[in-house]
Backbone as JSON Lines, residues from 0, in Angstrom:
{"i":0,"aa":"X","n":[0.78,-1.04,0.21],"ca":[-0.73,0.48,0.15],"c":[0.91,0.87,-0.1]}
{"i":1,"aa":"X","n":[0.32,2.15,-0.73],"ca":[1.73,2.92,-1.03],"c":[0.39,4.61,-0.52]}
{"i":2,"aa":"X","n":[1.0,5.6,0.26],"ca":[1.01,6.43,1.08],"c":[0.92,8.42,-0.45]}
{"i":3,"aa":"X","n":[0.67,8.79,-0.02],"ca":[0.71,9.76,-1.23],"c":[1.2,11.3,0.52]}
{"i":4,"aa":"X","n":[2.33,11.42,0.36],"ca":[2.77,12.77,1.8],"c":[2.44,14.02,0.83]}
{"i":5,"aa":"X","n":[2.5,14.05,0.12],"ca":[1.37,15.87,-0.56],"c":[0.3,15.42,-0.55]}
{"i":6,"aa":"X","n":[-0.94,14.74,-0.63],"ca":[-1.56,14.93,0.0],"c":[-2.78,15.42,0.97]}
{"i":7,"aa":"X","n":[-3.77,16.25,0.92],"ca":[-4.2,17.47,1.73],"c":[-5.05,15.72,2.35]}
{"i":8,"aa":"X","n":[-5.46,15.85,3.89],"ca":[-6.42,14.4,4.67],"c":[-7.29,15.16,3.65]}
{"i":9,"aa":"X","n":[-8.08,16.02,3.05],"ca":[-9.66,16.42,2.26],"c":[-9.58,15.79,1.42]}
{"i":10,"aa":"X","n":[-8.46,15.75,0.45],"ca":[-8.24,15.03,-0.98],"c":[-8.64,12.94,-0.53]}
{"i":11,"aa":"X","n":[-7.57,13.18,0.6],"ca":[-7.63,11.91,0.66],"c":[-9.05,11.15,0.84]}
{"i":12,"aa":"X","n":[-9.99,11.57,2.01],"ca":[-10.92,11.27,2.53],"c":[-11.74,11.32,1.33]}
{"i":13,"aa":"X","n":[-12.01,12.23,0.79],"ca":[-12.96,12.85,-0.6],"c":[-12.43,11.17,-1.79]}
{"i":14,"aa":"X","n":[-11.22,10.85,-1.67],"ca":[-11.13,10.0,-2.66],"c":[-11.34,8.55,-2.4]}
{"i":15,"aa":"X","n":[-11.4,8.53,-0.56],"ca":[-11.5,7.06,-0.3],"c":[-13.13,7.1,-0.71]}
{"i":16,"aa":"X","n":[-13.5,8.23,-0.55],"ca":[-14.85,8.24,-0.44],"c":[-15.8,7.76,-2.15]}
{"i":17,"aa":"X","n":[-15.1,8.0,-2.72],"ca":[-15.33,7.6,-4.0],"c":[-14.8,6.72,-4.7]}
{"i":18,"aa":"X","n":[-14.11,5.98,-4.07],"ca":[-13.93,4.72,-4.1],"c":[-15.04,3.43,-3.24]}
{"i":19,"aa":"X","n":[-15.06,3.79,-2.28],"ca":[-16.37,3.19,-1.92],"c":[-18.09,3.18,-2.63]}
{"i":20,"aa":"X","n":[-18.26,4.69,-2.91],"ca":[-19.17,4.44,-3.82],"c":[-19.0,3.58,-5.03]}
{"i":21,"aa":"X","n":[-17.8,3.46,-6.0],"ca":[-17.57,3.0,-7.26],"c":[-18.07,1.59,-7.02]}
{"i":22,"aa":"X","n":[-17.4,0.92,-5.74],"ca":[-17.33,0.18,-5.1],"c":[-18.96,-0.56,-5.06]}
{"i":23,"aa":"X","n":[-19.43,0.21,-3.88],"ca":[-21.01,-0.05,-3.81],"c":[-22.09,-0.33,-5.35]}
{"i":24,"aa":"X","n":[-21.95,0.73,-5.93],"ca":[-22.17,1.16,-7.23],"c":[-22.13,-0.36,-7.91]}
{"i":25,"aa":"X","n":[-20.88,-0.81,-8.57],"ca":[-20.62,-2.02,-8.31],"c":[-20.52,-2.88,-8.15]}
{"i":26,"aa":"X","n":[-20.84,-3.52,-7.52],"ca":[-21.96,-4.68,-6.64],"c":[-23.03,-4.94,-6.72]}
{"i":27,"aa":"X","n":[-24.25,-3.63,-7.14],"ca":[-25.07,-3.26,-7.11],"c":[-25.68,-3.09,-8.48]}
{"i":28,"aa":"X","n":[-24.83,-3.38,-9.15],"ca":[-24.79,-3.68,-10.52],"c":[-25.71,-2.04,-11.07]}
{"i":29,"aa":"X","n":[-25.2,-0.83,-10.98],"ca":[-25.89,0.67,-11.01],"c":[-27.81,0.45,-11.2]}
{"i":30,"aa":"X","n":[-28.05,1.11,-11.92],"ca":[-29.5,0.55,-11.81],"c":[-29.92,-0.27,-12.99]}
{"i":31,"aa":"X","n":[-29.73,-0.91,-13.82],"ca":[-29.64,-1.54,-14.51],"c":[-30.52,-2.93,-13.82]}
{"i":32,"aa":"X","n":[-32.04,-3.17,-13.93],"ca":[-32.58,-3.85,-13.49],"c":[-33.0,-5.4,-14.25]}
{"i":33,"aa":"X","n":[-32.11,-5.86,-15.22],"ca":[-31.77,-6.61,-16.23],"c":[-32.11,-8.39,-15.4]}
{"i":34,"aa":"X","n":[-32.72,-8.54,-16.02],"ca":[-33.13,-10.41,-15.74],"c":[-31.56,-10.98,-14.97]}
{"i":35,"aa":"X","n":[-31.34,-11.9,-13.74],"ca":[-30.1,-12.71,-13.35],"c":[-30.34,-14.2,-14.41]}
{"i":36,"aa":"X","n":[-29.22,-14.21,-14.92],"ca":[-29.49,-15.49,-15.58],"c":[-28.8,-16.66,-14.54]}
{"i":37,"aa":"X","n":[-29.71,-17.68,-15.26],"ca":[-28.86,-19.37,-14.42],"c":[-27.62,-19.58,-14.91]}
{"i":38,"aa":"X","n":[-26.91,-20.55,-14.22],"ca":[-26.05,-20.7,-14.55],"c":[-25.56,-22.24,-15.28]}
{"i":39,"aa":"X","n":[-24.69,-22.35,-15.55],"ca":[-24.7,-24.4,-15.99],"c":[-25.12,-25.12,-15.47]}
{"i":40,"aa":"X","n":[-26.39,-25.88,-16.73],"ca":[-26.39,-27.06,-15.74],"c":[-26.25,-28.36,-16.99]}
{"i":41,"aa":"X","n":[-25.85,-29.58,-15.77],"ca":[-25.81,-30.64,-16.95],"c":[-26.06,-32.08,-15.54]}
{"i":42,"aa":"X","n":[-26.8,-32.34,-15.84],"ca":[-27.68,-33.04,-14.1],"c":[-28.2,-34.49,-14.85]}
{"i":43,"aa":"X","n":[-28.22,-35.42,-14.19],"ca":[-29.11,-36.84,-14.79],"c":[-29.9,-36.76,-13.47]}
{"i":44,"aa":"X","n":[-31.57,-37.31,-13.14],"ca":[-31.87,-37.68,-12.68],"c":[-33.14,-39.0,-12.68]}
{"i":45,"aa":"X","n":[-32.46,-39.57,-11.46],"ca":[-34.01,-40.46,-11.83],"c":[-34.82,-40.34,-11.19]}
{"i":46,"aa":"X","n":[-35.87,-40.36,-11.81],"ca":[-37.63,-40.37,-11.47],"c":[-37.95,-40.45,-10.56]}
{"i":47,"aa":"X","n":[-37.65,-42.01,-10.18],"ca":[-37.91,-42.44,-8.74],"c":[-38.2,-42.25,-7.62]}
{"i":48,"aa":"X","n":[-36.97,-41.38,-8.23],"ca":[-36.92,-40.24,-6.98],"c":[-37.46,-39.27,-6.19]}
{"i":49,"aa":"X","n":[-38.54,-38.83,-6.58],"ca":[-38.84,-37.86,-6.84],"c":[-40.74,-38.09,-6.86]}
{"i":50,"aa":"X","n":[-41.4,-38.55,-5.92],"ca":[-42.85,-39.35,-5.88],"c":[-43.73,-37.0,-6.71]}
{"i":51,"aa":"X","n":[-43.97,-36.5,-6.47],"ca":[-44.41,-35.3,-7.31],"c":[-44.37,-35.91,-8.94]}
{"i":52,"aa":"X","n":[-43.02,-36.78,-9.45],"ca":[-43.61,-37.03,-10.79],"c":[-43.67,-37.79,-11.4]}
{"i":53,"aa":"X","n":[-44.82,-38.87,-10.21],"ca":[-45.63,-40.08,-10.63],"c":[-46.5,-39.03,-11.16]}
{"i":54,"aa":"X","n":[-47.08,-38.12,-11.28],"ca":[-48.41,-38.09,-12.03],"c":[-48.57,-36.6,-12.59]}
{"i":55,"aa":"X","n":[-48.92,-36.32,-13.39],"ca":[-49.41,-35.57,-14.38],"c":[-49.38,-34.55,-13.89]}
{"i":56,"aa":"X","n":[-48.77,-33.35,-14.5],"ca":[-48.43,-31.79,-13.8],"c":[-47.92,-31.62,-12.29]}
{"i":57,"aa":"X","n":[-47.4,-32.92,-12.25],"ca":[-46.2,-33.56,-11.0],"c":[-45.01,-32.31,-11.41]}
{"i":58,"aa":"X","n":[-44.57,-31.12,-9.79],"ca":[-43.5,-30.57,-10.3],"c":[-42.97,-30.79,-9.16]}
{"i":59,"aa":"X","n":[-41.02,-30.75,-8.66],"ca":[-40.23,-31.28,-8.2],"c":[-39.01,-30.28,-8.59]}
{"i":60,"aa":"X","n":[-37.94,-30.13,-7.78],"ca":[-36.93,-29.32,-7.25],"c":[-36.31,-30.53,-7.36]}
{"i":61,"aa":"X","n":[-35.1,-30.29,-7.92],"ca":[-34.18,-31.74,-8.27],"c":[-32.89,-31.67,-8.01]}
{"i":62,"aa":"X","n":[-32.68,-30.35,-7.08],"ca":[-31.22,-29.97,-6.99],"c":[-31.32,-29.56,-5.93]}
{"i":63,"aa":"X","n":[-29.79,-29.94,-5.28],"ca":[-29.35,-29.67,-3.87],"c":[-28.13,-28.69,-3.44]}
{"i":64,"aa":"X","n":[-27.64,-28.02,-4.55],"ca":[-27.12,-27.78,-4.59],"c":[-26.46,-26.78,-6.5]}
{"i":65,"aa":"X","n":[-25.73,-25.65,-6.25],"ca":[-25.61,-25.24,-7.56],"c":[-26.55,-24.55,-8.51]}
{"i":66,"aa":"X","n":[-27.05,-24.64,-9.01],"ca":[-28.36,-23.56,-10.43],"c":[-29.58,-24.75,-10.02]}
{"i":67,"aa":"X","n":[-30.63,-23.96,-8.71],"ca":[-31.5,-24.74,-8.87],"c":[-32.49,-25.34,-9.69]}
{"i":68,"aa":"X","n":[-33.23,-26.47,-10.23],"ca":[-33.82,-26.54,-11.34],"c":[-34.73,-27.17,-10.61]}
{"i":69,"aa":"X","n":[-36.16,-26.8,-11.21],"ca":[-37.79,-27.75,-10.98],"c":[-38.13,-28.59,-12.42]}
{"i":70,"aa":"X","n":[-38.53,-29.55,-12.15],"ca":[-38.71,-30.26,-13.28],"c":[-40.77,-30.71,-13.2]}
{"i":71,"aa":"X","n":[-41.33,-30.3,-14.89],"ca":[-42.53,-30.56,-14.13],"c":[-42.74,-31.65,-15.45]}
{"i":72,"aa":"X","n":[-43.77,-32.67,-15.15],"ca":[-44.24,-33.41,-16.03],"c":[-45.32,-33.69,-16.78]}
{"i":73,"aa":"X","n":[-44.97,-33.27,-18.02],"ca":[-45.94,-32.59,-18.48],"c":[-47.28,-33.66,-19.09]}
{"i":74,"aa":"X","n":[-46.82,-34.33,-19.55],"ca":[-47.0,-35.97,-19.95],"c":[-46.76,-37.65,-19.65]}
{"i":75,"aa":"X","n":[-47.12,-38.39,-20.22],"ca":[-46.97,-39.61,-19.93],"c":[-45.6,-39.92,-19.93]}
{"i":76,"aa":"X","n":[-44.86,-39.63,-20.71],"ca":[-43.36,-39.33,-21.1],"c":[-42.56,-37.87,-21.22]}
{"i":77,"aa":"X","n":[-42.9,-37.14,-21.3],"ca":[-42.7,-35.49,-21.32],"c":[-42.03,-34.52,-19.87]}
{"i":78,"aa":"X","n":[-41.61,-34.45,-19.93],"ca":[-40.89,-33.14,-18.67],"c":[-39.93,-32.07,-19.37]}
{"i":79,"aa":"X","n":[-39.89,-31.29,-18.7],"ca":[-40.39,-29.64,-19.27],"c":[-38.77,-29.49,-17.8]}
{"i":80,"aa":"X","n":[-38.2,-28.39,-17.64],"ca":[-37.09,-28.61,-16.69],"c":[-36.72,-26.85,-16.54]}
{"i":81,"aa":"X","n":[-36.99,-26.14,-15.43],"ca":[-36.88,-25.12,-15.37],"c":[-35.27,-24.49,-14.2]}
{"i":82,"aa":"X","n":[-35.09,-23.18,-14.51],"ca":[-33.93,-22.79,-13.55],"c":[-35.5,-21.98,-12.05]}
{"i":83,"aa":"X","n":[-34.86,-22.27,-11.64],"ca":[-35.82,-21.85,-10.02],"c":[-35.02,-20.48,-9.52]}
{"i":84,"aa":"X","n":[-34.5,-20.06,-10.7],"ca":[-34.06,-17.89,-10.42],"c":[-34.39,-17.74,-11.23]}
{"i":85,"aa":"X","n":[-35.47,-16.99,-10.55],"ca":[-36.68,-15.79,-10.68],"c":[-35.25,-14.93,-11.36]}
{"i":86,"aa":"X","n":[-36.0,-14.41,-12.56],"ca":[-35.3,-13.39,-13.57],"c":[-35.02,-11.99,-13.43]}
{"i":87,"aa":"X","n":[-36.08,-12.13,-12.35],"ca":[-36.18,-10.07,-11.86],"c":[-35.21,-9.94,-11.37]}
{"i":88,"aa":"X","n":[-34.18,-10.6,-9.38],"ca":[-33.55,-10.4,-9.21],"c":[-32.24,-11.79,-8.53]}
{"i":89,"aa":"X","n":[-32.95,-13.11,-9.2],"ca":[-31.67,-13.52,-8.56],"c":[-32.48,-14.59,-7.56]}
{"i":90,"aa":"X","n":[-33.47,-14.12,-6.49],"ca":[-34.32,-14.64,-5.86],"c":[-34.43,-16.37,-6.23]}
{"i":91,"aa":"X","n":[-34.1,-17.08,-5.5],"ca":[-34.67,-18.66,-5.79],"c":[-36.28,-18.66,-5.8]}
{"i":92,"aa":"X","n":[-37.38,-19.31,-6.51],"ca":[-38.42,-18.95,-6.44],"c":[-38.97,-20.22,-5.6]}
{"i":93,"aa":"X","n":[-40.14,-20.46,-5.16],"ca":[-40.89,-21.81,-4.73],"c":[-41.65,-22.15,-5.27]}
{"i":94,"aa":"X","n":[-42.04,-23.55,-5.42],"ca":[-42.57,-24.47,-6.37],"c":[-43.78,-24.14,-5.05]}
{"i":95,"aa":"X","n":[-45.16,-23.31,-6.21],"ca":[-46.13,-22.91,-5.25],"c":[-47.69,-23.42,-6.29]}
{"i":96,"aa":"X","n":[-48.42,-24.73,-5.74],"ca":[-49.2,-24.79,-6.57],"c":[-49.15,-25.98,-7.99]}
{"i":97,"aa":"X","n":[-49.5,-25.45,-8.39],"ca":[-49.88,-25.51,-10.08],"c":[-48.17,-24.95,-10.97]}
{"i":98,"aa":"X","n":[-47.46,-24.37,-10.06],"ca":[-46.27,-23.25,-10.99],"c":[-45.3,-23.05,-9.83]}
{"i":99,"aa":"X","n":[-45.19,-21.19,-9.85],"ca":[-43.51,-21.28,-8.79],"c":[-43.87,-19.41,-8.28]}
{"i":100,"aa":"X","n":[-43.46,-19.04,-7.76],"ca":[-43.72,-18.09,-6.99],"c":[-42.6,-17.9,-6.18]}
{"i":101,"aa":"X","n":[-42.0,-16.02,-6.33],"ca":[-40.51,-15.59,-6.39],"c":[-41.15,-15.0,-4.83]}
{"i":102,"aa":"X","n":[-40.31,-15.73,-3.68],"ca":[-41.1,-15.16,-1.97],"c":[-40.33,-13.56,-1.91]}
{"i":103,"aa":"X","n":[-39.57,-13.28,-3.2],"ca":[-38.68,-11.8,-2.99],"c":[-40.3,-11.02,-2.78]}
{"i":104,"aa":"X","n":[-40.49,-10.97,-4.5],"ca":[-40.84,-9.5,-4.85],"c":[-42.19,-10.04,-5.78]}
{"i":105,"aa":"X","n":[-42.55,-11.53,-5.44],"ca":[-44.21,-11.73,-5.32],"c":[-44.41,-12.59,-6.94]}
{"i":106,"aa":"X","n":[-43.42,-12.86,-7.62],"ca":[-43.83,-12.63,-9.2],"c":[-44.32,-14.48,-9.05]}
{"i":107,"aa":"X","n":[-45.14,-14.47,-10.04],"ca":[-45.99,-16.04,-10.13],"c":[-46.08,-16.34,-11.21]}
{"i":108,"aa":"X","n":[-45.46,-17.5,-11.4],"ca":[-45.03,-18.17,-12.48],"c":[-46.03,-19.61,-13.21]}
{"i":109,"aa":"X","n":[-46.1,-20.02,-14.36],"ca":[-47.53,-20.94,-14.29],"c":[-46.59,-22.32,-14.7]}
{"i":110,"aa":"X","n":[-46.42,-23.32,-14.74],"ca":[-46.07,-24.87,-14.8],"c":[-45.59,-24.39,-15.86]}
{"i":111,"aa":"X","n":[-45.43,-23.89,-16.64],"ca":[-44.46,-23.78,-18.15],"c":[-43.51,-22.63,-17.95]}
{"i":112,"aa":"X","n":[-43.8,-21.72,-16.88],"ca":[-42.47,-21.13,-16.47],"c":[-42.72,-19.9,-16.95]}
{"i":113,"aa":"X","n":[-44.07,-19.61,-17.22],"ca":[-44.59,-17.85,-18.09],"c":[-45.04,-16.97,-16.72]}
{"i":114,"aa":"X","n":[-44.16,-16.42,-17.13],"ca":[-44.9,-15.02,-15.69],"c":[-46.14,-14.78,-15.43]}
{"i":115,"aa":"X","n":[-47.16,-14.47,-14.81],"ca":[-48.71,-14.81,-14.3],"c":[-48.91,-13.6,-14.1]}
{"i":116,"aa":"X","n":[-48.06,-12.82,-13.06],"ca":[-48.66,-11.85,-11.92],"c":[-47.69,-11.96,-11.39]}
{"i":117,"aa":"X","n":[-47.94,-10.37,-10.7],"ca":[-46.81,-10.25,-9.07],"c":[-45.92,-9.23,-10.19]}
{"i":118,"aa":"X","n":[-44.78,-8.81,-9.58],"ca":[-43.54,-7.92,-9.54],"c":[-43.12,-8.74,-11.62]}
{"i":119,"aa":"X","n":[-43.61,-8.0,-12.24],"ca":[-43.38,-8.02,-13.82],"c":[-41.67,-7.73,-13.85]}
{"i":120,"aa":"X","n":[-41.66,-9.49,-14.72],"ca":[-40.69,-9.43,-15.2],"c":[-40.52,-10.92,-16.01]}
{"i":121,"aa":"X","n":[-39.37,-11.43,-17.06],"ca":[-39.63,-12.26,-18.04],"c":[-39.54,-13.86,-17.17]}
{"i":122,"aa":"X","n":[-40.21,-14.81,-17.74],"ca":[-40.7,-16.27,-18.0],"c":[-39.2,-16.98,-17.6]}
{"i":123,"aa":"X","n":[-39.56,-17.83,-16.4],"ca":[-38.48,-18.44,-16.31],"c":[-37.69,-19.34,-17.43]}
{"i":124,"aa":"X","n":[-36.4,-19.41,-17.51],"ca":[-35.19,-20.19,-18.29],"c":[-35.31,-21.83,-18.04]}
{"i":125,"aa":"X","n":[-35.6,-22.07,-19.5],"ca":[-35.9,-23.28,-19.11],"c":[-34.74,-24.28,-20.42]}
{"i":126,"aa":"X","n":[-34.51,-25.35,-19.28],"ca":[-33.58,-26.01,-19.89],"c":[-33.73,-26.92,-21.25]}
{"i":127,"aa":"X","n":[-32.88,-27.81,-21.51],"ca":[-33.24,-28.9,-22.16],"c":[-33.77,-30.59,-21.49]}
{"i":128,"aa":"X","n":[-34.58,-31.47,-22.15],"ca":[-34.33,-32.44,-21.13],"c":[-34.9,-33.22,-21.91]}
{"i":129,"aa":"X","n":[-33.83,-34.29,-22.14],"ca":[-33.51,-35.89,-22.73],"c":[-33.82,-36.67,-21.95]}
{"i":130,"aa":"X","n":[-34.64,-37.87,-22.55],"ca":[-35.26,-38.85,-21.76],"c":[-34.85,-40.72,-21.88]}
{"i":131,"aa":"X","n":[-35.02,-41.24,-20.56],"ca":[-33.8,-42.53,-20.85],"c":[-35.4,-43.15,-20.22]}
{"i":132,"aa":"X","n":[-36.71,-43.27,-21.21],"ca":[-37.64,-44.37,-20.19],"c":[-37.47,-46.05,-19.58]}
{"i":133,"aa":"X","n":[-35.7,-46.91,-20.97],"ca":[-35.93,-47.77,-20.45],"c":[-34.78,-47.62,-18.24]}
{"i":134,"aa":"X","n":[-33.95,-46.81,-18.44],"ca":[-33.69,-46.42,-16.87],"c":[-34.18,-44.95,-15.86]}
{"i":135,"aa":"X","n":[-35.36,-44.46,-17.05],"ca":[-36.0,-43.6,-15.62],"c":[-35.19,-43.06,-15.13]}
{"i":136,"aa":"X","n":[-34.74,-41.95,-16.68],"ca":[-33.84,-41.06,-16.03],"c":[-34.22,-40.1,-17.05]}
{"i":137,"aa":"X","n":[-34.54,-39.05,-16.56],"ca":[-33.5,-37.89,-17.54],"c":[-32.39,-37.13,-17.57]}
{"i":138,"aa":"X","n":[-32.03,-36.04,-18.57],"ca":[-30.7,-36.0,-18.15],"c":[-31.19,-34.31,-18.9]}
{"i":139,"aa":"X","n":[-30.71,-33.55,-17.36],"ca":[-31.11,-31.66,-17.93],"c":[-29.95,-30.55,-18.7]}
{"i":140,"aa":"X","n":[-30.08,-30.39,-19.31],"ca":[-28.79,-29.69,-19.6],"c":[-29.01,-27.82,-20.06]}
{"i":141,"aa":"X","n":[-27.96,-27.3,-20.42],"ca":[-28.06,-25.98,-20.48],"c":[-28.12,-25.81,-21.83]}
C-alpha cells in the first residue's frame, strides 16, 4: 500500500469516499434491472426419487446445490425443466401449487415457466430435457 505525502487529508477522504461509492455501485449493478441468468446445468435425474413426478402436472425441485432446477411432468413421457432463479433479481423461487412464486417480489409463474402476475418480469429460463425411459431417468442440460 502506498501513501501520498503531498495529499491533504481532504483529498485522501474524498478519494476514499469516491472509491467506496464506486465499489458500492459495481456491487449493486448500478440501476440496471436486467434479469439474472442461471448457471450452467448438466444433471441426470432418477425419476423414481421424486414422487411428485409420478403424476402428470407434478413439479419437483431436483437439485440440492448449484443452480436450483425444477422439473414439471407434462404428460406420460414428457418433462420440462426450469431454472428456479427468478429473472427479476435472482431470488430462488418456490414451487407453489401448479407453478412457482418468488418469495422476494411476489412474481408468479405457471408450470410452463411463463410469468403470470406479481412483480413484472420475464419467464423462467428453460433447460433441455432428454429422457431414457428404460432407465427411468432424464438428463437436463443448459
